[in-house]
C-alpha positions in Angstrom: 0.1 0.0 0.0 2.8 2.3 1.0 3.2 5.1 3.6 0.7 7.5 2.7 -1.1 8.6 5.4 -4.5 9.5 3.2 -4.2 6.1 1.6 -3.9 4.3 4.7 -7.0 6.1 6.1 -9.3 5.1 3.3 -7.8 1.6 3.4 -8.3 1.4 7.2 -11.9 2.1 7.0 -12.9 -0.6 4.6 -14.8 -3.8 5.3 -15.3 -7.3 4.2 -18.8 -8.3 2.5 -19.5 -11.8 1.6 -22.2 -12.9 -0.9 -22.9 -16.4 -1.0 -25.2 -16.4 -4.3 -25.0 -14.1 -7.6 -27.1 -16.1 -9.8 -30.4 -14.0 -9.1 -31.1 -10.6 -10.4 -31.7 -9.3 -7.0 -28.4 -10.6 -5.8 -27.0 -8.7 -8.7 -28.7 -5.6 -7.7 -27.1 -6.1 -4.2 -23.8 -6.4 -5.7 -24.2 -3.1 -7.7 -25.4 -0.9 -4.4 -22.4 -2.6 -2.7 -20.0 -1.2 -5.4 -21.9 2.1 -5.6 -21.5 2.5 -1.5 -17.9 2.7 -2.0 -17.9 5.4 -4.9 -17.0 5.7 -7.9 -13.5 7.4 -7.3 -12.3 4.0 -5.4 -13.3 1.6 -8.2 -10.4 3.0 -10.3 -7.2 1.1 -9.5 -9.1 -1.8 -7.7 -8.0 -5.5 -8.2 -10.4 -8.1 -9.2 -9.0 -11.6 -8.2 -10.8 -15.0 -9.0 -9.7 -18.0 -7.4 -11.7 -21.2 -8.4 -13.3 -20.0 -11.8 -17.0 -21.1 -12.3 -19.6 -20.0 -14.5 -20.9 -18.0 -11.4 -17.7 -16.0 -10.4 -16.7 -15.3 -13.9 -20.4 -13.8 -14.3 -20.0 -12.1 -11.1 -16.6 -10.6 -12.0 -18.0 -9.5 -15.4 -20.9 -7.8 -13.4 -18.5 -5.8 -11.5 -16.7 -4.9 -15.3 -20.1 -3.6 -16.4 -20.8 -1.8 -13.6 -17.9 0.4 -13.7 -18.4 1.0 -17.2 -21.7 1.9 -16.9 -21.2 4.7 -14.5 -20.1 7.3 -17.2 -22.8 5.9 -19.5 -25.8 6.5 -17.2 -25.2 9.8 -15.8 -27.9 12.0 -17.8 -25.4 14.7 -17.9 -26.9 18.6 -17.8 -26.6 19.5 -21.8 -28.6 16.7 -22.7 -31.3 16.6 -19.9 -31.7 20.4 -20.6 -32.5 19.3 -24.4 -34.7 16.6 -22.8 -36.7 19.6 -20.8 -37.0 21.7 -24.0 -38.1 19.1 -26.5 -40.7 17.7 -24.5 -42.3 20.8 -23.3 -42.2 21.9 -27.2 -43.7 18.7 -28.3 -46.4 18.6 -25.7 -47.3 22.5 -26.1 -47.2 22.2 -30.0 -48.6 19.4 -31.4 -51.7 17.2 -30.6 -50.6 13.9 -29.7 -52.0 10.4 -28.1 -49.9 9.3 -24.8 -48.5 5.7 -24.5 -48.6 4.7 -20.7 -46.0 2.3 -19.6 -48.8 0.0 -18.8 -48.6 -3.5 -20.2 -51.9 -4.4 -22.1 -54.0 -7.4 -22.3 -52.7 -9.6 -25.8 -53.9 -8.3 -29.0 -53.6 -11.9 -30.9 -51.6 -11.0 -33.8 -47.7 -11.1 -34.2 -45.4 -8.1 -34.9 -42.2 -8.0 -36.7 -39.7 -5.5 -34.9 -37.2 -4.5 -37.7 -33.8 -3.0 -36.5 -31.1 -1.8 -38.9 -28.5 -4.2 -38.1 -26.5 -5.8 -41.3 -28.4 -8.7 -41.1 -31.7 -7.1 -42.1 -30.4 -7.2 -45.9 -30.8 -11.0 -45.9 -34.3 -10.7 -44.3 -36.3 -8.4 -46.7 -37.6 -11.0 -48.7 -39.1 -12.9 -45.7 -40.4 -9.6 -44.5 -42.3 -8.8 -47.9 -43.4 -12.1 -48.5 -45.4 -12.2 -44.7 -46.1 -8.5 -44.4 -50.0 -9.0 -44.3 -49.4 -11.6 -41.6 -47.8 -9.1 -38.8 -47.8 -5.8 -38.2 -44.7 -4.1 -38.7 -42.7 -1.9 -36.6 -39.6 -0.3 -37.6 -36.7 1.1 -35.2 -35.1 4.3 -36.2 -33.0 3.6 -39.5 -34.6 0.7 -40.3 -37.2 2.9 -42.0 -34.7 3.7 -44.6 -34.3 0.1 -45.5 -37.8 -1.1 -45.6 -38.8 1.9 -47.8 -36.0 1.1 -50.1 -37.6 -1.9 -50.7 -41.2 -1.3 -50.8 -41.7 -2.1 -47.5 -44.1 0.3 -45.6 -44.4 0.0 -41.9 -47.2 0.5 -39.7 -45.4 1.9 -36.9 -42.2 3.4 -36.8 -40.3 4.3 -33.2 -37.9 7.4 -32.7 -36.0 7.5 -29.3 -33.3 10.0 -29.4 -33.4 13.8 -28.8 -30.7 15.2 -31.2 -31.1 17.0 -34.6 -29.2 14.2 -36.1 -32.5 12.4 -35.9 -34.5 15.0 -37.8 -31.6 15.1 -40.5 -31.7 11.3 -40.9 -35.7 11.2 -41.3 -35.4 14.2 -43.8 -32.5 12.0 -45.6 -35.1 9.4 -45.8 -38.1 11.7 -46.8 -36.0 13.1 -49.7 -35.3 9.5 -51.0 -39.0 8.7 -50.8 -40.5 11.9 -51.9 -42.4 9.9 -54.8 -44.0 7.8 -52.0 -44.3 11.0 -49.8 -45.5 13.9 -51.9 -46.5 16.4 -49.1 -43.1 15.7 -47.3 -44.7 13.9 -44.5 -44.5 10.1 -43.7 -48.3 9.8 -44.3 -49.9 6.5 -43.5 -46.9 5.6 -40.7 -48.0 6.2 -37.0 -45.3 7.5 -35.1 -44.1 6.4 -31.8 -41.7 8.9 -30.3 -40.1 9.4 -26.7 -41.3 12.8 -25.8 -38.0 14.2 -25.9 -37.4 13.6 -29.5 -36.5 16.9 -31.5 -40.1 18.6 -32.5 -38.4 18.7 -36.2 -39.5 14.6 -36.1 -42.9 14.9 -34.8 -43.4 17.6 -37.8 -42.6 14.8 -40.2 -45.6 12.6 -39.0 -49.7 13.0 -39.2 -50.5 10.9 -36.1 -47.9 10.9 -33.3 -48.1 8.8 -29.9 -45.4 9.8 -27.5 -44.3 8.0 -24.5 -42.4 8.8 -21.5 -39.0 7.5 -20.6 -37.9 6.6 -17.0 -34.9 8.3 -15.1 -35.2 11.5 -17.2 -35.6 15.0 -15.6 -38.3 15.9 -18.2 -40.3 12.7 -16.9 -39.3 13.6 -13.2 -40.4 17.4 -13.7 -43.5 17.1 -15.8 -44.5 13.4 -16.1 -46.8 13.4 -12.7 -49.5 10.9 -13.1 -48.0 9.0 -15.6 -46.5 5.8 -15.7 -43.1 6.2 -17.9 -41.6 3.2 -20.3 -38.7 1.3 -18.7 -36.4 -0.8 -21.1 -36.5 2.1 -23.6 -32.6 2.1 -23.6 -29.7 2.2 -25.0 -30.8 2.1 -28.5 -34.2 2.6 -30.6 -34.7 -1.0 -31.1 -35.2 -1.9 -27.5 -37.7 1.0 -27.3 -39.3 -0.7 -30.2 -39.4 -3.8 -28.3 -40.7 -2.7 -25.3 -43.5 -0.6 -27.1 -44.7 -3.5 -29.0 -45.0 -5.6 -25.6 -46.8 -2.6 -23.9 -49.2 -2.4 -26.7 -50.4 -6.2 -26.3 -48.2 -7.8 -29.1 -46.8 -11.1 -27.4 -45.8 -13.1 -30.3 -42.8 -11.2 -31.7 -40.3 -11.7 -34.6 -36.8 -9.7 -34.7 -35.3 -8.7 -37.7 -31.9 -7.0 -37.9 -31.8 -6.8 -33.8 -28.0 -7.8 -34.4 -26.6 -6.1 -31.1 -23.5 -6.4 -33.0 -22.3 -7.8 -36.2 -21.7 -11.3 -37.5 -18.4 -10.3 -38.8 -17.9 -6.6 -37.9 -17.2 -5.6 -41.3 -20.4 -3.8 -41.5 -22.2 -2.1 -38.7 -25.9 -1.5 -40.4 -27.9 -2.4 -43.3 -26.4 -1.0 -46.3 -29.4 0.9 -47.3 -29.3 3.1 -44.0 -28.2 6.6 -43.8 -24.8 5.4 -42.8 -24.0 4.1 -46.2 -26.3 6.6 -48.4 -25.2 10.1 -47.0 -21.8 11.1 -46.8 -21.8 13.1 -43.6 -23.0 9.9 -42.0 -20.4 7.6 -42.8 -18.1 8.5 -40.3 -20.8 8.7 -37.4 -22.0 5.6 -38.0 -18.8 3.9 -37.6 -18.9 1.3 -34.8 -15.9 -0.9 -33.0 -16.5 -4.4 -31.9 -14.1 -5.5 -29.7 -15.9 -8.3 -28.0 -16.9 -11.5 -29.4 -20.5 -13.3 -28.4 -22.3 -16.5 -29.0 -24.1 -15.9 -32.3 -27.6 -16.6 -33.0 -27.4 -19.3 -35.7 -23.9 -20.8 -34.2 -20.5 -19.5 -33.8 -19.6 -16.0 -32.7 -20.4 -12.6 -33.5 -18.8 -9.5 -32.9 -20.3 -7.0 -30.4 -19.2 -4.0 -28.0 -20.4 -2.7 -24.5 -23.3 -0.8 -25.7 -24.8 -3.8 -28.0 -24.1 -6.2 -24.6 -26.5 -3.5 -22.7 -28.6 -3.8 -25.6 -28.9 -7.4 -25.6 -29.5 -7.5 -21.8 -32.5 -4.7 -22.1 -33.9 -7.2 -24.8 -33.8 -10.5 -22.7 -35.3 -8.4 -19.7 -38.3 -7.1 -21.7 -39.0 -10.9 -22.8 -39.1 -12.3 -19.5 -40.8 -9.7 -18.0 -43.6 -9.1 -20.6 -43.9 -13.2 -21.5 -42.9 -12.5 -24.8 -42.8 -15.5 -27.4 -39.8 -14.3 -29.6 -38.0 -15.5 -32.8 -34.9 -14.1 -33.7 -34.3 -14.0 -37.0 -31.3 -11.7 -36.9 -28.2 -13.1 -37.9 -26.0 -11.5 -35.0 -25.8 -12.0 -31.4 -27.8 -14.6 -29.5 -30.6 -13.4 -27.4 -31.5 -15.3 -24.7 -35.0 -16.2 -24.3 -35.5 -15.6 -28.0 -35.8 -18.9 -30.3 -33.1 -18.5 -33.2 -35.3 -19.1 -36.6 -33.4 -18.5 -39.8 -35.6 -16.1 -41.9 -36.2 -18.5 -45.0 -37.4 -21.3 -42.5 -40.3 -18.7 -41.5 -43.6 -19.8 -42.0 -46.9 -18.1 -41.3 -50.4 -19.3 -42.4 -53.9 -18.2 -41.6 -56.0 -14.8 -42.7 -54.0 -11.4 -42.6 -54.0 -9.2 -39.6 -56.7 -6.9 -39.2 -55.0 -3.7 -39.3 -58.3 -1.6 -38.7 -59.1 -3.5 -35.5 -55.7 -3.0 -34.0 -55.6 0.5 -35.0 -58.9 1.1 -33.0 -57.5 -0.7 -30.2 -54.6 1.3 -30.1 -56.5 4.3 -29.8 -58.3 2.7 -26.8 -55.0 2.2 -24.8 -53.7 5.9 -25.5 -54.9 9.1 -24.3 -55.4 12.3 -26.7 -54.1 15.8 -25.6 -54.6 18.4 -27.6 -51.6 21.0 -28.2 -50.8 22.6 -24.7 -53.4 20.5 -22.7 -50.8 17.9 -21.2 -48.8 20.7 -19.2 -52.2 21.9 -17.9 -52.2 18.4 -15.7 -48.7 19.2 -14.7 -47.1 21.2 -11.7 -44.8 23.7 -13.8 -44.6 26.3 -11.1 -43.8 23.2 -8.4 -41.1 22.1 -10.9 -39.5 25.5 -11.2 -39.5 25.8 -7.2 -37.9 22.8 -6.6 -35.1 23.7 -9.3 -34.4 26.9 -7.5 -34.4 25.2 -4.1 -32.0 22.5 -5.5 -29.8 25.1 -7.1 -29.5 27.0 -3.8 -28.9 24.2 -1.6 -26.3 22.9 -3.9 -24.0 26.2 -4.1 -24.3 26.0 -0.2 -23.4 22.5 -0.2 -20.2 23.1 -2.5 -19.1 26.4 -0.3 -19.0 23.8 2.6 -17.3 21.2 0.6 -14.5 23.8 -0.8 -13.5 24.5 3.1 -13.9 21.0 4.6 -12.6 18.1 1.7 -9.2 17.8 2.0 -9.3 14.9 -0.7 -11.2 13.8 -3.8 -12.7 11.0 -2.2 -14.3 13.0 0.6 -15.4 15.5 -2.0 -17.3 13.2 -4.3 -18.8 11.4 -1.5 -20.1 14.5 0.1 -21.4 15.4 -3.3 -22.9 12.2 -3.8 -24.8 12.3 0.2 -26.3 15.1 -1.5 -27.7 14.3 -4.3 -28.4 10.9 -3.2 -31.1 12.7 -1.0 -32.2 15.4 -3.2 -34.6 13.4 -5.4 -37.1 13.4 -2.6 -36.7 16.8 -1.6 -36.2 18.4 -5.1 -37.8 16.3 -7.6 -36.9 16.0 -11.0 -34.7 19.4 -10.4 -31.9 17.1 -9.3 -31.8 15.0 -12.2 -31.5 18.0 -14.2 -28.0 18.9 -13.1 -27.1 16.0 -11.0 -25.5 13.4 -13.4 -22.9 16.2 -14.2 -22.3 17.4 -10.7 -21.6 14.0 -9.5 -19.6 12.8 -12.5 -16.9 15.2 -12.9 -15.4 14.5 -9.6 -15.1 10.6 -10.6 -13.5 11.8 -13.9 -11.0 13.7 -12.0 -9.9 11.0 -9.7 -8.6 9.4 -12.7 -5.6 11.9 -12.7 -5.7 12.7 -8.7 -5.4 8.9 -8.1 -2.2 8.8 -9.9 -0.3 11.9 -8.6 3.1 11.4 -8.0 3.4 12.5 -4.1 1.0 14.1 -1.6 2.2 17.9 -2.6 1.2 17.3 -6.6 -2.0 15.6 -5.4 -3.2 18.7 -3.3 -2.1 20.9 -6.0 -4.5 19.3 -8.6 -7.0 19.2 -6.2 -7.2 22.6 -5.5 -7.1 23.3 -9.4 -9.8 20.9 -10.0 -12.1 22.5 -7.2 -11.8 25.9 -9.1 -12.7 24.6 -12.2 -15.4 22.4 -11.2 -17.2 25.1 -9.1 -16.8 27.1 -12.3 -18.3 24.9 -14.3 -21.1 23.9 -12.1 -21.8 27.5 -11.5 -22.4 27.9 -15.5 -24.6 24.8 -15.3 -26.9 26.2 -12.6 -27.3 29.6 -14.3 -28.2 27.8 -17.4 -30.8 26.2 -15.5 -31.7 29.3 -13.8 -32.4 30.6 -17.1 -34.3 27.6 -18.4 -36.7 27.7 -15.3 -37.2 31.6 -15.6 -38.5 31.2 -18.8 -40.8 28.5 -18.0 -42.1 30.6 -14.9 -42.4 33.9 -16.4 -43.7 33.0 -20.0 -45.3 29.7 -19.7 -44.1 26.5 -21.0 -45.9 26.7 -24.4 -44.9 30.2 -25.0 -41.4 29.9 -24.1 -40.9 26.8 -26.3 -42.9 27.9 -29.5 -40.1 30.5 -29.4 -37.1 28.6 -28.6 
C-alpha cells in the first residue's frame, strides 16, 4: 500500500462483504449497491481477483466490469437533460398527440415484426415482404429507410433520440422517398416517439404517439400522474420491443436486431443513412472489440453498448412473457428462439389492421396541443429547481472548506444528491449527472499523482474549475426555469 497517510486512512475504513449467491437478479442488484456504496473514485485502481473460476464467479466478475463501465454512460449529463426538458415541453405544447403509458396491455392476438437496422436485415427483406400481411411491421430508427427502399411501408415507426441528427436522418429518408410521400410527411405511418425527441421529428408525421422515458429530468419534472416506459435504452430497437410488448403484441419476430454484427465488417444495413449519406458515414462507424455467441451458432462481434442492448432485450422478453423468434444473424438473445428468415412460415388470414388501430386508440390518451401541461405542476418544478440550486451552491461552499481529498469531496456530493430526488424532484436529475460525474472523472488523474504535494495542487485546481463549470450549469438551469415561470411553458418553447 505504501506509507501515504491518506491512502492508509481510506483503506483502514474498509470492510469485508460476503455474498454467497449472485445468480439471481436481486443478488446482482445487491452487488451493484455494494459497489456504489464505496464510490466511483474508489473503483479506479481496484483489483479483481478470481480464485476458483466457475460460471458464477466469472459472471460476478463481468458484472463488476459492467458496473464500472456503465457509470459514465448512465449519468444523464446536463446538456442532454436540458435538451430533454426543452424538447418535451415543446412537443406537448405545440402538437396534438396520444400518450402511450408504460402499462402492459392484454394480448392483441396478432404477431409483430420488430425491424432493426443491423446488417443482417438485408438478408431478411424477402421474408418480411413475403409475410407483410400476416404481421404488424414496426421499424426502429434507421430501419425505416431500408424497408422503404424495398417497398415495405411499416405500420408504426419508433424514434427515441433527442438530437438534430434524428431529424436530419428522417429528412434524408424523406428526400429519397418523395414520390411515395409527396406532401413531405410520412403519411400513413404512425410515429411512436419519446416525448423528448426534437420537435422536427414529430413534424414529419401526421399521427403522433409519445411515450415518457424513465429516469429523465423531463419525466421527473413533467410526468406526474403517468407511468413512464422502462427498457427503452440504449438503442431505439430496445424501445421498439418495449413498446411492442406494452401495446399487447406477444408473438414477436426480430429482424435486424443484431446487437452487434456477424463479422464486424458492416455495422448497419447497407440501405441506411450510414451508407447513403456522406455526412453520416463517419458518425455511424462502430467498433466491435468483443465476441459473443451468435444467434445461428459460432460467434458474433459486439461491444459494451450492444451487450447492454442485448440484456435489455432479454429482460423485456421475460418481464412481458413474450414469445420471440429471432430471425437476426447477430448475437444470440436469451429467451428468443433462433429462426432463420427463410424458414419462417406463417399461415391463416392477414391481420386486421383496422381493428388493431382502433384498439391502439383505446389504449392511449389524446391530448390537444398545450393540454398535457395543464395537468402538470410547472410552478412546483420551477420552485424545486430554485431550491436545489440554492442548496447545492451552499453544499459546494462547505465542501470547498472541509473536503481535503477527492474521495471526501465526491462522497459529500453523492450524499447530497442521493437525498436530492425526494427533496427537489426532477430538478436534481437535471443537473445531478454532471455534478456527480466530474469528480469521478477527475479522480483518474488525482489517483495517479506522484506525491501528496502534487495531489493537493491538482485537487485545488480541480475544485476551482469544477465550481466554475457547475456555476455555469446552474446559471443555464436558472435561465431555463425563469423562462418556464415568466412566459409559460408553451409560449417559451414555441419561440425556442
